C-alpha positions in Angstrom: 0.0 0.0 0.0 1.4 3.4 -0.9 1.9 6.2 1.6 -1.1 8.1 0.3 -3.2 4.9 0.4 -2.3 4.3 4.1 -3.2 7.9 4.9 -6.6 7.6 3.2 -7.2 4.3 4.9 -6.6 5.6 8.4 -8.2 9.0 7.9 -11.2 7.3 6.3 -11.5 5.3 9.5 -11.5 8.5 11.5 -14.2 10.1 9.4 -16.5 7.1 9.7 -16.0 6.5 13.5 -18.3 7.7 16.2 -17.8 8.3 19.9 -14.9 10.7 19.7 -13.9 12.3 23.0 -15.0 16.0 23.5 -13.0 16.5 26.7 -11.9 20.1 27.2 -9.2 19.0 29.8 -5.5 19.1 29.2 -4.6 16.6 26.5 -3.3 13.2 27.6 0.0 12.4 26.0 1.1 8.8 25.3 4.9 8.7 25.2 6.0 5.9 22.8 9.6 4.9 22.1 11.1 3.1 19.1 14.4 2.5 17.4 12.7 3.4 14.1 13.9 6.5 12.2 11.1 9.1 11.7 11.4 9.1 7.9 11.5 5.3 7.5 8.6 3.3 6.1 7.7 2.4 9.6 7.9 6.0 10.7 5.6 7.2 7.9 2.8 4.8 9.0 3.3 5.6 12.7 3.0 9.4 12.0 -0.4 8.7 10.3 -1.4 6.9 13.5 -0.3 9.9 15.5 -2.6 12.2 13.4 -5.4 9.7 13.6 -5.4 9.6 17.4 -5.3 13.3 17.7 -8.1 13.9 15.3 -10.3 11.1 16.4 -10.2 12.3 20.1 -10.5 15.9 19.2 -7.0 16.5 20.6 -7.8 15.0 24.0 -5.2 12.3 23.4 -1.9 12.7 21.6 0.9 10.3 20.8 4.4 11.6 21.2 6.9 9.2 19.5 10.6 9.2 20.5 12.4 8.1 17.3 15.9 6.6 16.6 16.3 4.9 20.0 16.5 8.2 21.9 14.8 6.4 24.8 17.4 3.7 24.8 17.5 0.2 23.3 14.4 -2.0 23.3 15.0 -3.5 26.7 15.4 0.0 28.2 12.2 1.1 26.5 10.2 -1.8 28.0 11.8 -1.1 31.4 10.7 2.5 31.1 7.2 1.4 30.4 7.2 -0.6 33.7 8.2 2.5 35.6 5.8 4.8 33.7 8.5 6.8 32.0 7.1 5.6 28.7 3.5 4.5 27.8 4.3 2.4 24.8 7.0 1.1 22.5 7.2 -0.1 18.9 9.7 -3.0 19.2 11.1 -6.1 17.5 11.0 -9.6 18.9 14.0 -8.6 21.1 11.9 -6.1 22.9 8.9 -8.3 23.0 11.0 -11.1 24.4 11.8 -9.0 27.5 8.1 -9.3 28.4 7.5 -12.9 27.3 10.6 -14.7 26.0 8.4 -17.3 24.3 7.3 -14.8 21.7 10.6 -15.5 20.0 9.3 -18.9 18.8 7.8 -16.9 16.0 11.3 -16.5 14.7 12.5 -20.1 14.9 15.1 -20.7 12.1 14.1 -23.0 9.2 10.4 -23.2 10.1 8.9 -20.4 8.0 9.8 -20.0 4.4 7.3 -17.2 3.9 4.7 -15.0 5.5 1.8 -17.5 5.1 3.3 -19.9 7.6 4.1 -17.1 10.1 0.5 -15.8 9.8 -0.9 -19.3 10.5 1.3 -20.0 13.5 0.9 -16.5 15.0 -2.9 -16.5 14.8 -3.0 -19.8 16.8 -0.6 -18.4 19.4 -2.0 -14.9 19.5 -4.4 -15.4 22.4 -1.5 -16.9 24.5 0.7 -14.0 23.9 -2.0 -11.3 24.4 -2.8 -12.9 27.8 0.9 -13.1 28.9 1.4 -9.5 28.0 -1.8 -8.3 29.7 -0.8 -10.3 32.8 2.5 -8.4 32.8 0.8 -5.0 32.5 1.1 -4.5 28.8 -1.4 -4.5 25.9 -0.1 -6.3 22.8 -1.9 -4.0 20.3 -0.9 -5.5 17.0 2.0 -6.9 15.0 4.3 -4.9 12.6 6.7 -7.2 10.7 10.2 -6.2 9.7 11.0 -8.6 6.9 12.3 -12.0 6.0 15.8 -12.7 7.1 18.5 -13.8 4.7 22.2 -14.5 5.2 24.3 -11.7 4.0 28.1 -11.6 4.0 31.1 -9.6 3.0 33.8 -10.9 0.7 32.6 -14.5 0.4 29.5 -16.6 -0.3 27.6 -18.7 2.2 26.2 -21.5 0.1 26.8 -24.3 2.6 26.9 -24.3 6.4 30.6 -25.2 6.1 31.2 -21.8 4.5 30.5 -20.1 7.8 33.6 -21.7 9.5 36.0 -19.0 10.7 33.6 -16.2 9.9 32.4 -13.5 12.3 28.6 -13.3 12.4 26.8 -10.4 14.2 23.9 -11.0 16.7 21.8 -8.6 18.6 23.0 -9.0 22.2 19.6 -9.8 23.6 18.5 -12.1 20.8 18.1 -15.7 21.9 17.6 -17.2 18.4 20.7 -16.3 16.3 23.3 -17.3 18.9 21.8 -20.8 18.9 21.9 -20.9 15.1 25.6 -19.8 15.0 26.5 -22.3 17.7 24.9 -25.0 15.6 27.2 -23.8 12.8 30.2 -24.0 15.1 31.1 -20.3 14.9 31.3 -17.7 17.6 29.1 -14.7 17.0 29.9 -11.0 17.8 27.1 -9.8 20.2 26.4 -6.0 20.2 23.5 -3.6 20.4 21.8 -2.7 17.1 23.4 0.8 16.9 26.9 -0.8 17.3 26.4 -3.2 14.3 27.4 -0.7 11.6 30.8 0.2 13.2 31.5 -3.5 13.6 30.7 -4.0 9.9 32.8 -1.0 8.9 35.9 -2.3 10.7 35.5 -5.8 9.4 35.0 -7.3 12.9 31.7 -8.6 11.6 31.3 -10.1 8.2 28.0 -12.1 8.3 24.5 -11.1 9.2 21.1 -12.8 9.2 18.9 -9.8 8.4 15.9 -8.6 6.4 16.6 -6.7 3.2 14.6 -3.6 4.2 16.2 -3.4 7.7 19.7 -3.9 6.1 19.0 -0.9 3.8 17.4 1.4 6.4 20.2 0.8 8.9 22.9 1.1 6.2 24.2 -2.4 6.9 23.8 -3.5 3.3 26.4 -0.9 2.2 29.0 -3.0 4.0 27.8 -6.4 2.7 28.2 -7.8 -0.9 26.7 -11.4 -0.9 23.2 -12.5 -0.2 21.7 -16.0 0.1 18.1 -16.1 -1.1 17.2 -18.8 1.4 14.8 -17.6 4.1 16.3 -18.1 7.6 13.3 -16.8 9.6 10.8 -13.9 9.7 11.8 -10.9 11.6 8.8 -9.6 13.6 7.8 -6.6 15.7 4.7 -5.2 17.4 3.2 -2.2 19.0 2.9 -2.5 22.8 1.1 0.0 25.1 0.9 0.3 28.9 -2.3 -1.3 30.2 -2.4 1.1 33.1 -2.2 4.1 30.8 -4.9 2.8 28.6 -7.1 2.0 31.6 -6.7 5.6 32.8 -8.3 6.9 29.6 -12.0 7.3 29.1 -13.7 4.4 27.4 -14.1 6.4 24.2 -10.5 7.5 24.3 -9.2 4.0 24.9 -11.3 2.7 22.0 -10.0 5.4 19.7 -6.4 4.7 20.6 -6.7 0.9 20.2 -8.8 1.0 17.1 -6.4 3.4 15.2 -3.4 1.5 16.5 -4.7 -1.8 15.2 -5.4 -0.2 11.8 -1.9 1.2 11.8 -0.5 -2.3 12.6 -2.3 -3.8 9.7 -1.1 -1.1 7.4 2.4 -1.6 8.8 2.3 -5.3 8.1 1.1 -4.8 4.5 3.4 -2.0 3.6 6.6 -3.4 5.3 6.2 -6.8 3.7 5.9 -5.1 0.3 8.8 -2.8 1.0 10.9 -5.7 2.2 10.2 -7.6 -1.1 11.2 -4.5 -3.1 14.4 -4.0 -1.0 15.3 -7.6 -1.7 15.1 -7.0 -5.4 17.3 -4.0 -5.1 19.9 -5.9 -3.1 19.9 -8.7 -5.7 20.9 -6.2 -8.3 23.9 -4.9 -6.5 25.0 -7.9 -4.4 26.3 -11.3 -5.6 23.3 -13.6 -5.3 24.1 -16.9 -3.6 21.9 -19.9 -4.5 22.3 -23.0 -2.4 22.0 -26.4 -4.2 19.6 -29.1 -3.0 22.4 -30.8 -1.0 23.4 -27.4 0.5 19.8 -26.8 1.5 19.6 -30.2 3.1 22.6 -29.3 5.1 21.1 -26.0 6.2 17.9 -27.9 7.2 19.9 -30.0 9.6 21.6 -27.0 11.1 18.3 -25.2 11.6 16.9 -28.4 13.2 19.9 -28.5 15.5 19.4 -24.9 16.5 15.8 -25.5 17.3 16.7 -28.5 19.4 19.2 -26.3 21.3 16.5 -23.7 21.9 14.0 -26.3 23.1 16.6 -27.5 25.7 17.0 -24.1 27.2 15.2 -21.1 25.8 11.7 -22.4 25.1 9.4 -25.1 26.3 9.9 -28.2 24.2 6.2 -28.6 23.6 5.9 -25.0 22.3 8.7 -25.6 19.8 7.1 -28.8 18.7 3.7 -27.1 18.3 5.3 -24.4 16.1 7.1 -26.9 14.0 3.8 -28.9 13.5 1.7 -25.8 12.7 4.2 -24.6 10.1 4.2 -27.8 8.1 
């Protein structure tokens, strides 16, 4: 969906809705953190959501978004929500995992070869996660995907798992998934925060990433990488999370307006970002060396992914949950 299309979609919702607040009191401000740049595709949709909330509540509720990680990394943002310093956050699975670590099963490697399987698994598990977040004092408003992760490298091709030997892959420090994957490959990852990844790539201390095409472009990581394997490693997910206490403090009409517009924004985010990620992949394919794994290579990767999931089932996630996801995704 184009940017104008999203705007019309959300503003059309505002125009057709009833029950807007007419409070003359000082406006309530929802302080929301994110690592997302303001002018990114995510930022463009979120700014429409800001406008929708303000107009639908006649200015009684406003959303103030802190862009570019100015409120800290995702763990810090979730922590600030617990203390009331923030009222919401737009986070990836890393941030979501600080509330419920099990949400990361939605990014198990080698399970999802496209969005359809993720949608199927996530819909089944959605009530479970909504309850766990609500019990922790959060409202899991809606999902906002980031892209499909591919293996990208600098100076060499990753066709077969053996090609990873001796290489230096990057992992987000709080991510439970990729360390298990690289352990299954027999390599030691370089863990840092997301903002530290670009300097590590620039110095050559990191030369492998599992990352979505759009994220790699937006964060400038793709400028330091020159090979891409078209095999999907896993989906990269995110979501909008709001403070349950802050929402409960609003009037019924205000809460409905915030939740309704946020859910619409999440659906718009999902549609737009998936489309943008697909286009970003096509752009990267034109400027990078495309790596295509043979059937025997793919069989070897399948074994590595299964090994990584087995490792995760022994420590990070309940074994029955991993098995449920594997079964649902078939």
